[in-house]
C-alpha positions as CSV (number, residue, x, y, z in Angstrom):
1,M,16.0,-154.3,76.7
2,P,15.8,-155.7,80.5
3,E,14.5,-159.1,81.5
4,D,12.4,-157.9,83.9
5,L,9.2,-155.7,83.9
6,R,9.3,-155.2,87.4
7,A,13.1,-154.1,87.2
8,V,12.5,-151.9,84.5
9,N,9.6,-150.4,86.6
10,R,11.8,-150.1,90.0
11,R,14.4,-148.5,87.9
12,G,11.9,-145.9,86.4
13,G,10.3,-145.4,89.9
14,D,13.7,-144.4,91.4
15,R,14.7,-142.0,88.9
16,R,10.8,-140.7,88.8
17,R,11.6,-140.3,92.7
18,E,14.5,-138.2,92.1
19,D,12.9,-136.0,89.8
20,R,9.8,-135.5,92.0
21,R,11.7,-134.8,95.3
22,G,10.4,-131.9,97.2
23,V,7.1,-131.6,95.3
24,D,4.1,-132.0,97.0
25,R,1.0,-133.7,95.4
26,P,-2.5,-133.6,96.4
27,R,-3.9,-136.9,97.6
28,P,-7.9,-136.9,97.2
29,P,-10.0,-139.0,99.3
30,R,-10.5,-142.3,98.5
31,E,-14.3,-143.1,97.5
32,T,-16.2,-146.4,98.3
33,E,-16.0,-148.7,95.7
34,K,-15.4,-152.1,94.7
35,P,-11.9,-152.3,95.8
36,E,-8.8,-153.7,93.5
37,P,-8.2,-157.6,94.9
38,A,-5.3,-157.8,96.9
39,P,-2.7,-160.1,95.7
40,P,-2.8,-163.7,97.0
41,A,0.6,-165.1,99.0
42,N,1.6,-167.3,95.9
43,L,1.2,-164.7,93.2
44,A,3.3,-165.0,90.0
45,P,5.6,-162.1,89.0
46,P,4.5,-159.7,86.1
47,P,5.6,-160.7,82.8
48,G,9.4,-160.2,81.8
49,N,11.7,-161.0,79.2
50,L,10.8,-157.6,77.6
51,A,12.9,-157.7,74.4
52,P,11.7,-155.2,71.7
53,P,9.0,-156.4,69.6
54,P,9.9,-158.9,66.8
55,G,8.0,-160.3,63.9
56,N,7.7,-163.6,65.9
57,L,4.4,-163.2,67.9
58,A,3.2,-166.6,68.3
59,S,3.1,-167.4,71.8
60,P,0.6,-169.7,73.1
61,P,-2.2,-168.3,75.3
62,R,-2.6,-169.8,78.8
63,N,-6.0,-168.7,79.6
64,L,-8.0,-168.0,76.5
65,A,-8.7,-171.1,74.4
66,S,-11.1,-169.7,71.9
67,P,-10.1,-167.6,69.2
68,P,-6.8,-167.7,67.1
69,R,-4.3,-164.8,68.4
70,N,-5.0,-162.7,65.5
71,L,-9.0,-162.6,65.6
72,P,-10.9,-160.7,68.1
73,P,-12.8,-162.4,71.3
74,P,-15.6,-164.2,70.1
75,P,-19.0,-162.7,69.5
76,G,-21.3,-162.7,72.5
77,G,-19.2,-161.9,75.1
78,I,-18.8,-159.0,77.3
79,L,-16.9,-156.9,74.9
80,W,-19.1,-157.7,72.2
81,D,-22.1,-156.2,74.4
82,V,-20.2,-153.1,75.7
83,T,-17.7,-152.0,73.2
84,G,-19.9,-150.8,70.7
85,E,-22.1,-148.7,72.7
86,I,-22.4,-145.2,73.0
87,R,-21.5,-145.3,76.5
88,T,-18.1,-146.0,75.5
89,L,-17.5,-142.5,74.6
90,L,-17.4,-141.4,78.1
91,T,-14.5,-144.2,78.9
92,L,-12.3,-143.1,76.2
93,P,-11.0,-139.7,78.0
94,P,-9.9,-141.3,81.3
95,A,-8.2,-144.2,79.5
96,L,-6.4,-141.9,77.4
97,A,-5.2,-139.7,80.1
98,L,-4.1,-143.0,81.8
99,Q,-2.4,-144.0,78.7
100,V,-0.6,-140.8,78.5
101,A,0.3,-140.6,82.0
102,H,2.9,-142.9,81.4
103,P,6.1,-140.8,80.3
104,A,7.2,-142.4,77.4
105,V,3.4,-142.5,75.8
106,G,2.9,-138.9,77.0
107,A,6.2,-138.3,75.2
108,G,5.2,-140.0,71.9
109,V,1.4,-138.3,71.8
110,D,3.0,-134.8,72.7
111,E,5.6,-135.1,70.0
112,H,3.7,-137.2,66.8
113,S,0.2,-137.0,67.9
114,M,-2.3,-134.6,65.8
115,F,-4.4,-134.6,69.3
116,R,-4.2,-131.1,69.7
117,T,-4.9,-129.9,66.0
118,D,-7.4,-132.4,65.1
119,P,-8.5,-133.8,68.5
120,W,-12.0,-135.0,67.0
121,G,-10.6,-136.6,64.1
122,R,-8.1,-138.2,66.1
123,G,-10.9,-139.5,68.7
124,E,-12.8,-140.5,65.4
125,R,-10.1,-142.5,64.4
126,S,-9.2,-144.0,67.7
127,L,-13.2,-144.9,68.2
128,R,-13.1,-146.8,64.8
129,S,-10.0,-148.8,65.6
130,L,-11.2,-150.0,68.7
131,Q,-14.4,-151.2,67.1
132,L,-12.6,-153.0,64.6
133,W,-10.7,-154.6,67.5
134,V,-13.7,-156.0,68.9
135,Y,-16.1,-156.3,65.8
136,G,-13.7,-156.5,62.7
137,G,-13.4,-160.1,62.2
138,Q,-10.6,-160.7,59.8
139,A,-10.2,-156.8,59.5
140,A,-8.9,-156.7,63.1
141,A,-5.4,-158.3,62.3
142,E,-4.9,-156.0,59.5
143,E,-5.9,-153.2,61.9
144,G,-3.4,-154.5,64.4
145,R,-0.8,-154.6,61.8
146,R,-1.5,-151.3,60.5
147,L,-1.0,-149.6,64.0
148,R,2.2,-151.4,64.5
149,R,3.3,-150.2,61.2
150,L,2.1,-146.5,62.1
151,H,4.0,-146.7,65.5
152,R,7.1,-148.1,64.0
153,T,8.7,-144.8,63.3
154,I,7.4,-142.9,66.6
155,R,10.7,-142.5,68.9
156,G,12.1,-139.9,70.7
157,T,13.2,-138.6,74.2
158,D,10.9,-138.2,77.1
159,A,10.7,-135.2,79.4
160,H,13.3,-137.2,81.8
161,G,15.9,-137.2,78.9
162,R,15.3,-140.9,78.4
163,P,14.9,-142.1,74.8
164,Y,11.6,-143.8,74.0
165,H,10.2,-146.0,71.1
166,A,6.4,-146.4,70.7
167,L,6.6,-150.3,70.2
168,M,9.0,-151.0,73.2
169,P,7.0,-153.3,75.3
170,E,6.5,-151.5,78.7
171,A,4.9,-148.4,76.9
172,Y,3.0,-150.3,74.2
173,V,1.6,-152.8,76.9
174,W,0.5,-150.3,78.8
175,V,-1.6,-148.5,76.4
176,H,-3.6,-151.5,76.2
177,A,-3.6,-152.7,79.4
178,S,-4.5,-149.5,80.8
179,G,-8.2,-150.0,79.3
180,F,-9.0,-152.7,81.7
181,P,-9.1,-150.7,84.9
182,V,-11.0,-147.9,83.3
183,M,-13.6,-150.2,82.0
184,R,-14.0,-151.9,85.3
185,H,-14.1,-148.7,87.3
186,A,-16.8,-146.9,85.0
187,R,-19.0,-150.0,85.1
188,Q,-20.3,-149.2,88.5
189,Y,-21.3,-145.8,87.3
190,L,-22.5,-146.3,84.2
191,D,-24.5,-149.7,84.4
192,R,-26.6,-151.0,86.7
193,R,-24.1,-153.0,88.8
194,P,-20.4,-153.8,89.0
195,Y,-18.8,-156.6,87.3
196,T,-19.1,-159.8,89.4
197,D,-15.8,-161.7,89.8
198,A,-16.4,-164.3,87.1
199,E,-17.6,-161.2,84.7
200,E,-14.0,-159.5,85.6
201,R,-12.4,-162.6,84.3
202,Q,-14.1,-163.1,81.5
203,L,-13.6,-159.3,80.4
204,Y,-9.8,-159.6,81.2
205,A,-9.6,-162.6,79.5
206,E,-11.2,-161.2,76.4
207,W,-9.0,-158.0,76.7
208,L,-6.1,-160.3,76.7
209,Q,-7.2,-161.4,73.4
210,V,-7.6,-157.8,71.8
211,G,-4.0,-157.4,73.0
212,R,-2.9,-160.3,70.9
213,V,-4.8,-158.7,68.1
214,L,-2.5,-155.7,68.7
215,G,0.4,-157.9,68.2
216,I,1.4,-158.0,71.9
217,R,3.1,-160.7,73.0
218,D,1.9,-163.2,75.9
219,R,5.2,-163.1,77.7
220,D,4.7,-159.2,77.5
221,M,1.3,-159.3,79.0
222,P,0.3,-160.3,82.6
223,Q,-1.8,-163.5,81.5
224,T,-4.4,-163.5,84.3
225,I,-6.1,-161.3,86.6
226,E,-3.7,-162.2,89.5
227,E,-0.8,-161.4,87.6
228,F,-2.5,-157.8,86.3
229,W,-3.3,-156.2,89.7
230,P,0.4,-156.1,91.1
231,Y,1.5,-155.2,87.5
232,Y,-0.9,-152.2,87.6
233,R,-0.2,-151.0,91.0
234,N,3.8,-151.0,90.5
235,M,2.8,-149.0,87.5
236,L,1.0,-146.7,89.6
237,A,3.9,-146.1,92.2
238,E,6.8,-146.3,90.1
239,E,5.9,-145.2,86.7
240,L,2.8,-142.8,86.0
241,E,3.1,-139.0,86.5
242,L,1.4,-135.7,85.2
243,T,2.4,-135.3,81.8
244,T,2.2,-132.4,79.9
245,V,-0.5,-134.2,77.5
246,A,-2.4,-135.8,80.9
247,R,-2.6,-132.2,82.1
248,E,-3.7,-130.7,78.8
249,I,-6.6,-133.5,78.7
250,V,-7.9,-132.3,82.1
251,A,-7.4,-128.4,81.9
252,V,-10.6,-126.2,81.4
253,D,-8.5,-123.4,79.9
254,G,-7.2,-125.5,76.7
255,L,-8.2,-124.5,73.1
256,V,-10.2,-127.3,71.5
257,P,-11.2,-126.5,68.1
258,P,-15.3,-127.1,67.2
259,P,-15.9,-130.6,65.7
260,D,-15.4,-130.2,61.8
261,H,-16.1,-134.0,60.9
262,V,-19.9,-133.6,61.0
263,P,-22.5,-132.6,58.4
264,L,-21.9,-128.9,56.9
265,P,-25.0,-127.3,58.5
266,L,-24.3,-128.8,61.7
267,R,-20.6,-127.7,61.3
268,L,-21.5,-124.0,60.9
269,A,-23.8,-123.5,63.8
270,L,-20.9,-125.3,65.9
271,R,-18.7,-122.9,64.8
272,A,-21.0,-119.8,65.8
273,L,-21.8,-121.3,69.3
274,W,-18.4,-122.7,70.1
275,P,-17.5,-119.6,72.3
276,V,-20.5,-120.2,74.4
277,L,-19.9,-124.3,74.3
278,L,-16.7,-124.5,75.0
279,P,-16.6,-123.7,78.5
280,P,-19.2,-126.3,79.7
281,F,-17.3,-128.8,77.1
282,V,-14.3,-128.8,78.6
283,R,-15.5,-128.9,82.4
284,L,-17.4,-131.9,81.4
285,R,-14.5,-133.4,80.0
286,R,-12.4,-132.8,82.9
287,F,-15.3,-134.1,85.2
288,V,-15.5,-137.4,83.2
289,T,-11.8,-138.0,82.9
290,I,-11.3,-137.6,86.7
291,G,-14.3,-139.2,87.7
292,L,-14.0,-142.5,85.6
293,M,-10.4,-142.8,86.2
294,P,-9.7,-145.4,89.2
295,P,-9.0,-143.7,92.4
296,G,-5.6,-145.1,92.8
297,A,-4.9,-143.9,89.2
298,R,-6.2,-140.4,90.3
299,E,-4.0,-140.4,93.2
300,A,-0.9,-141.6,91.5
301,I,-1.1,-139.3,89.0
302,G,-2.2,-136.3,91.5
303,L,-5.6,-135.4,90.2
304,P,-7.7,-134.1,92.8
305,W,-11.3,-135.4,93.6
306,T,-13.9,-134.5,96.2
307,P,-16.9,-136.1,97.7
308,V,-18.9,-133.7,96.1
309,Q,-17.5,-134.5,92.9
310,E,-18.0,-138.2,93.8
311,R,-22.3,-137.9,94.4
312,R,-22.3,-135.6,91.3
313,L,-21.0,-138.3,89.2
314,R,-23.2,-140.6,90.9
315,R,-26.2,-138.6,89.5
316,F,-24.9,-138.3,86.2
317,G,-24.5,-142.3,86.1
318,R,-27.9,-142.7,87.0
319,V,-29.2,-140.7,84.6
320,V,-26.9,-142.6,81.7
321,R,-27.7,-146.0,82.8
322,T,-31.4,-145.4,82.9
323,V,-31.6,-143.4,79.8
324,V,-29.0,-145.3,77.2
325,P,-31.0,-148.9,77.8
326,L,-34.1,-147.5,76.5
327,L,-32.8,-146.4,73.3
328,P,-33.1,-148.3,70.0
329,E,-30.1,-150.3,68.8
330,R,-29.8,-147.8,65.7
331,L,-29.1,-145.1,68.5
332,R,-27.5,-147.2,70.9
333,Y,-24.8,-148.6,69.0
334,F,-22.0,-147.2,66.8
335,P,-22.6,-148.2,62.9
336,L,-19.9,-151.1,62.6
337,A,-21.0,-152.7,66.1
338,R,-24.4,-152.4,65.0
339,R,-23.7,-154.1,61.7
340,A,-21.8,-156.6,63.1
341,R,-24.3,-157.6,65.5
342,A,-27.1,-157.7,62.9
343,A,-24.9,-160.3,61.0
344,H,-24.3,-162.2,64.0
345,R,-27.9,-162.5,64.8
346,A,-28.9,-163.4,61.2
347,A,-26.0,-166.1,61.1
348,T,-27.1,-167.8,64.5
349,A,-30.9,-167.4,64.2
350,P,-32.7,-170.7,64.2
351,R,-33.8,-172.0,60.8
352,T,-37.3,-172.5,60.1
353,G,-38.4,-175.3,57.8
354,R,-40.1,-174.5,54.6
């Protein structure tokens, strides 16, 4: 494998530009949002030395001193508060679309995933895996190992005729890294205020620790937020495209089966009503996927977004951030997160004397 991520992306980008020559891609207007930070003059380069992933993953962290590398971020952090909440459901589609816009990731999902035949089951498994990364304690490390075992046999050829392997660092790191800009962007719509600079740094440090849980080496991940943004912008400029899977995620004419991971009475009702429910569902999925994707990513992939849609998204976000905080915890958080939060409260509650 090449030793420098920038060289990898640059060569990929040259090929990509040749592939796209003569294609006019729409450039949607930018909406006003908290901008991505500009790189400082003395910025360190993106991570290099992208050798195939071995078993030795024990590089020391540079900016997170808390847990061992195979354990989740400590309780009480930002991910602890947001990952297990129902608003996470709205960020999964844009995160997935951004992941599969990488040609190697898109090809792997296209050829090996069950997202077409069992989209609800795949979504449920992805959500549970995400919860384990943050709330799983010792089980988080096993989940990281399980995912690597699962991806070990996933290989093939992408749409440009290039071989890929699911665990090659530039693809595996992108699947993880792309979640951070989606969380950051979605926050301004789904919560009362955007993250502060200090909160963004904390969030990135916690997300970096999740990457370690997934078995990603420090040398393959941008280690600071200052290193992340040039890496991210380079990926947008040189790597991402509207892959077959990304196009399907935002399509409104696709065939999505009704949910079948629900109690039998609800399953039967959904089957009967699905012809009526499907059209508004796929329209909402497209709206949320494109709207909660960072603007630069939308433009890089070629997904249109209008000022009218932006105003609708802000109205939608106001409803979400007004209603969700009013819900009791049993409705606001998923079961695994709810149990972990309750156990942490019980363990840290002050003990009263007899």
